[in-house]
N, C-alpha and C positions, 0 to 999 in steps of 0.2 A: 451159185451165189445169188442170194436174193437182192432185191432193190435196196433195202436198208443197209445191208453190208457193203454194197457198192458205193453208196453215198458216204458211209463212214470212211471207207478207204480213200475215196476222192477228197474228203475233207482233211484227213490226216496228211495225205500226200501234198495237197495244195498248201496247207499251213507250213509243212516242213520245207517245201521249196521256197516259199516266201521268206521264211525265217533264215534259210541259208543265204539267200540273196541279200537280205537286209543286213545280216550279221557280217557278211563279207564286205559289203560296201562301207559299212560303218567302220570296220577295222581298217580298211584301206584308207579311208578319209582320216582316221586318227593317226595312222602312220605318216601320211603326207603332212598333216598339221604339225606333228612332232618334229619332222625334219625341216620345216619352214619356220619354226619358232625362232625368236631372237636369242633365247638361251637354250641351246641344245644340250640335253642331259646325256650322261654316259649310257643310261638305259636305252635311250632313243638310238644311239649309235651302235650298240651291241645287239640290238634286237633285230632278228631276221624278219623283214616285212611279210614274206610268204608264210612263215609260221604264224605270225600275228593274224593274217587273213584267215588261215585255216582254223585257228582257235576261234575267231569270230564266227566263222561258218558253223563250227560245231556247237557253239553256244546258241546260235540262231536255230539250228536244227532241234536242239532240246527245247527251246522256247516255243517253237512252232508246234512240235509234237505235244507238248504240255497244253498249249492253248487248244489244239484240236480235240484232245481227249477231255479237257475241261468243258468245252462247248458241247460235245456229244453227251457227256455225263449229265450236264444240266438239262439238256433237251430231253433226255430219256426220263429224268425225274419229274419234269413238268407234264409229260404225257400220262 
């Protein structure tokens, strides 16, 4: 594996991990805000918070991977 491939892999993994963390934290925060609201909706009560966090982490993973590949693609086109 050459240096450029290792850098690309590190970029993709880093962006994915950051996306997972941010997606999970944001979903967890939204779940807590929903439960602490003055008007609690039925959707808020029936929604499983763990599933919501996992969905947020999945979205973050996709966003992180997309960002990493977008950065790599733009960097390769500039060279």
